[in-house]
N, C-alpha and C positions, 0 to 999 in steps of 0.2 A: 368598525370600520370595515366598509361593504368590499369587497372585491375591485372592483372599477376603481374604487379610492385607492386602493394599495397599490394598484398598477401605475396609479395617476400620480403619486406621492414617490415613487420608487423612481419610475424613469423621466418625470419633469419635473415637479414641486420639488425634490431635494438637491438634484443636480442645479436646478437653479439657482440655488441658497448659496454658492460660491461667490453671487455679486452680492450679498451682505458683507462679505471680508471688506473690514478697514485696515489702515497701516499697522496695528500692532498684531493683527491676525497674519496680515503678509508678510510680515518681519518671521514670525513661527513658522508660518509655510515654509520659507525658504532656509531657514535653520533645520527644518524637519528632513527635508530634502538634501540640504548638504552634508547632513548627519549621517544621512540614508546612503548617501553615495558612499560616503567615508566606510561606513562599516560592514556595506557590501563588498565593496571594494576590496578591503583587507580581508574577508573573509573568502573573495572569489580569487586573488592572490595566493593566496594560503595555500587552497584547494589545486591551483594551477602548479605553486612550486612545489608541492609533496606527496602528488597525487601520485607518482611513482613509487614513493614509501610506502605511503599507506595500501595501494595495491600489494607492495611486497609484502608487507606484513602481513597481510590476510592468506597471500597466496603461499608463506612460510610458513603457517601457521595450518593449512590444511593438507598442504600438500610439498613432496621429497624435491629438492632443487632441482632431479633430474628428470622432473614430469611437469615443469613449469608451460607446455605448450597446453598440455591434457587441462592444469588449472584454470588458463584461460578459457577453454570450453565451457568450465563450470560457470566464471565469473557470464559468459556471455548466455549459458541456459537462464541462468537467474536474471540478467538483463532481460531478454529477448520472451522470456517467458509470461511479462506484463505488455499490454497493448501501449502504444506510446500515448494515448489520452491518460492512461490511470497515472504515468513517469510525467509527465506535463505536469498535471494536476499535483503531483505529489512536491512537484519543485514548487512549485506557485504556492501552496500550502505550508512548505517548509519555511518560503520566505517571508510570507504573512506569520509563521511563530517566531523566526528570527526577530521580524520587525518587532515582536511583542516584548520579546527578552529586552533586546537591546535600544528601543525605540520607546519604548513605552511611557518614561517620564516627561519626553518630547511631546509624543502624542496626548498624553493629557494634558499638559499645558495650552497647544494649540486649540485642544478642544473647550477648554473654558475660556480661552482668551474668545474664542469665535463666538461661545455661547451668550458669553457678555457684550460683546460687541451689536451682536446680533439682538439684544434686547429681549430674548426669549425669558417668558415667565416660569420660568422651573423652579421658582420657591428658592431658599437659603441651602447653601453647600455644608454637607452634612458627611464628609470625609470617614471610609472606615480606616481604623491603626493600620500602622505598615504590618504586622502580623496576619491582621486577616487578609488584607490585601494581597500576603504570599498565598494563603491557603486559598481564596478563590483563584489565584491564577491555577495554584498548582492542580483544581479540580479541572480547570480547560485543558490544561495540558494532559491530563489523565484520559480525559476526551477524547483529545485529539489523537495521542498515542494509540490506544485503541482502536477506533476508527480507521487509521490507517493500516494498521497491523492488520484489522479485519478484511482490508478494502484487497492488501496486497496476497493473502492468503488463497484468497477464491480467484482473483487475478492468476495465479499460479497453473490452475488446472487448465488443461488443455480442451476446453466445449466451449461452441459456439457463445451457451448460454451463461458459461463463467463469465467470459470475455464482456458479453452484455453489460451482465451485473454489477461488476468491478467497473466499468464504463459509467453507467449511471450512479452507480452512488459514490463513484468520486466527482464529480458533477455536482452532486446534491450538497456533500460536503465541503466541498470547496465553496461552493455559493454562499453557504448557510452560514458556517463558520469567517466567512469575509466580512458578511454582515452582519454577525455576532461580535466580533472586533472591535469594530466600528460603531456599533448605537450601545454598547455597554461601558465604554468609560462615562458617558453623561449620565447614565441612570445609575451608574456606582457613586459618581460624585454627590447624589443624593440619598444615599445609603440604600440602593437596590441590592441586594444579593446575587450571584449568579444565579440560583437555585429557581429564584423570581423571574430573572432577567429569561432563562431558559422557559421558563413555564408561558412567558408575557410573548416571546419571538415562537414558540410554538402554535400559537393562538393565532398568530398575524406571518404564517411560513411564505405565503405569496409575496410579501412585502421583503422578507428578508432576503430570501431567493434570489427575487427580482434586483434588488439592488446589488446583491454579490455578482447574478450573471452579469449585471450591465457593467461593473466594473471588471471584469477578468475577461469579458469576451477578446478585448484587442490580445491581451496577453495567451490567450489559447489559441489566437489564431496564428500570433508570433510562435508559440511552442509545435504546432502541426508543421510550421513552414520550415523551424529549425531544425526539425529530427529528420524533416526529407533532407537534408544536407549531409552528404553521406563525408565529406573531412573531419566534420564537426565530432569531438567527443562529447561523452556523458558530462565531464567537466568544462568543457565550455560551454555545452548548452544553459548548464545550471548557470554561469557566468553571466551570460546573458537574458537570461530569463531575471534573474535576481536583479540586475542592473535597472533593466525595462519596468519592472517592478515598483520601482520606489515611485516613480511618477505618479500611479496609478494609487497606491497605500497614500502618497502626500496629498492627491484630490480627495479620496473619500472620507478623511479625517471629519472636514465640515458638513461632509455630506449626511454622514451619519449621527455627526451632531443634530443635525435638523430632523432627522427620522427619528432620533430615540424624543426629540422633543416633543414632537407630535403624539408622540405615544402615551405621553406624562397622562393624560386624563386615564387613559386605558391599564395604565398602570397602577394607579392609586384604587382604581377598580378591582384590579385584580389581586385577589387573596392567595399569599407567599404559601407554598405547599408544607406542610406539616414537617416538622421533624422528625418524626418515624417515619414519613415519603423519602425524605431527602435522603435519610441512614438506607434504607433498603435500595434505594436507588444508585446510591455508591457503592455501596455492597455488592452490587449484582454486578455492575461496572469493574469493578476490582476484580474479581472472579473472572469476569470475560477479559479483563488487562492480562490477568496472571497466564489465565489458560492458553491465553494468545502466545504471551511470552515463552511459555513453555514448548508450545506446537513451532515455532520458529527456531528456537534452542536446539529442538529436537532433531529438527530438520538440519542444521549445522553440523550436531552431535554426530548425525547418520553419514550425512557426507562426509564426516572427516573420518571415522571408523572404515567407512567404503573405499578411501580413498588409498589408507593402508595397503590395499589388496595388490596397489601398483608397485609395491616394494617388498611384496611377499615370494617366497619360492614355493616352485608347484613339480610335483608329481604326479602321474596318471598312472593308476595300476591296469595296464592292458587287460590283462584277465577278469578282472571285474565287471566287465561289458554285459549288462545284460539289458533286452529289450522286448517289449511285445507288441506285435502288430495287430492292428483292428482287424476283423474277421471279413469276410467275402461279404455278409451279410450285410454288416455294417456300414461297409463302403457303400455299396449299393440303395442302399436305405438312405444315404445321403451324411449320415451319422457315423464319426468315428472317434473311439479313443484307443491313443498309443501310451507307449509308456518306455524310457531310457533314465539308465541309470547306473554310474560308474563309482567306483571311488578315486577321490584326489588327496594327496598327500600333503598340504600346505604346511607350510614352516613360516613361524613370524617370527622377524626376528628386529621386529619395530619395535620402541618403546611406548606402543600404545594399542590394546585389541582391534583387533578385527572384530565388527559385526555387519553380519548380512540377514535382515528380516526376511520375514517369509514373502513373497513376492508373485503378481502375476503378470503372463502378458497377456494383453487380447488382441485381438485382429478383428476391424469393421472395414465391410464394403457397404458403402453409401450409409455408413452411421449404423448399421444391421451386425449385431455380434454374429461373428463367423467363428469364431474359436479363441479357446479358453488355455493357457499353458500357466499351471502352478510349479514357482520354482521355490525348494524348501530353503528356509535360513536356516545359517549357523554361526557360532561364537567362538573365536579363537584367542586367547590370552597371549600378552608380550612375551616373546620368547619362546614360546612352546611348538609344537609340531601337533599338527593332528588327522586323520585320516576321516575325511568327510564323505559322505553318500552323499553326489549328485543327483536328485532325482526330477525328471522335468515328466510331468505330467499334462497332455493335451486334449481336450475336449473338444470335437470340430463339431460344426453340420455343415455340410458343403450346399446342401440341399436350400440353404438361403442364399447362397450368391444369388443373385439379381438377375444377371444377364451373362451365360458365359463366353458369350463373344467380346464382353470387357471384362475379363476373370482378372486382367492386368489394369485394371484401372482402378480409382477411386477406394484407393486399400489406406487406413489408417491403422498403426499400431502403438500401444500405449502401454507402459510400465507402472505397474502400481508397487508402490511400498508400504509398508505397515509402518511408518515412522512414528505411531504412538498406537494401541491396542483399539483397534476399532476404528482409525482416522487414519486413510491412505493417502498417500503424496504420489500425484500420477504425471510421470514425466511422459511428453509425447516424443515417441522413436521414427516415424515415420510419419509423412501426412501429403499426399499426393494431390490434395488439392490446394495445397498452400507455395509445393513445388513450381506446380502448373501456374 
């Protein structure tokens, strides 16, 4: 299938196939839409009804009661670190997964009825067993979770290219999984495994992605507008997008069935991946999933350990202060190395250990590194006191400041935490470009 044929099918022929709907298809379409509104309505009601309790459970685990306002800052950080595009696409993708879980039998029945009434010559129906269907769906869920965790992890980093990359990946993932979700049922009904469907759709990426983009475009525009409304909470936004998406999902079922039917000849000519390749692919995917799960878990654990600093007692040994100032030659050459250290007695009265990893504060002007300040980490078990030597090493190169006339402008400060050996987590402390 040529590129122009893929575009023609996704943009015109497949959407026009809705005209083939007959009485029974229309009945199942109404049933799917009504059930979808009920399911998403109940989920949205539960989120709105208990959002305070869910949020409180999160804050109570990570933070003491007396520091609830600071815990709010953490939630804001996790929320604000992602672009609105990533968050909007995440909600839309999440609603697609929920629809697949709760509405799959109805979607399957609607697709089967439409296929029959449309007189598609796809051959005899050969369903997989329920166990096999469950395994196939679990594979798709593994792909979804892994991709979303990867996109979120990339989006945490405060760089323009990470935001660009996370935005692009979130769009591609949303469009592709949407197309896959509505093309797959018809092919599976004729005993085509997900591994073969993935191979087939990857060979026709423009068709699948264009189909997903066409149906998600209205929802993406709605999401961009809703996120600009300041009075709406994240739960409110989720509710609006969930309910609006039902109309999109309902219309996509017959369109996806038509596209799948047009792919049957190509599907028969496609050689299924060998068992060895399938095992290797899902093994790599499982390792990546486990690694991302560890990274996200380690981040939460790291934030939890650091949160206990808010409840510790501190006593500075003022006689321990030591410092080294740069030489006159280092100052005049533009480069300077300074060092400051002092002893801090910390008493950990909490029931949790305090752990601070080695970290670094980096200062940039116009994306040029000016200074790096190393901060040594330490660990303090629960119920113990410890004398910790706080050492701040700073390597600066003021000769890289672009223009001393604008020395107070275009600065950015980032805090890099080692949440896992060799893998930093970067928090943006200051960005004058965003402030302006």
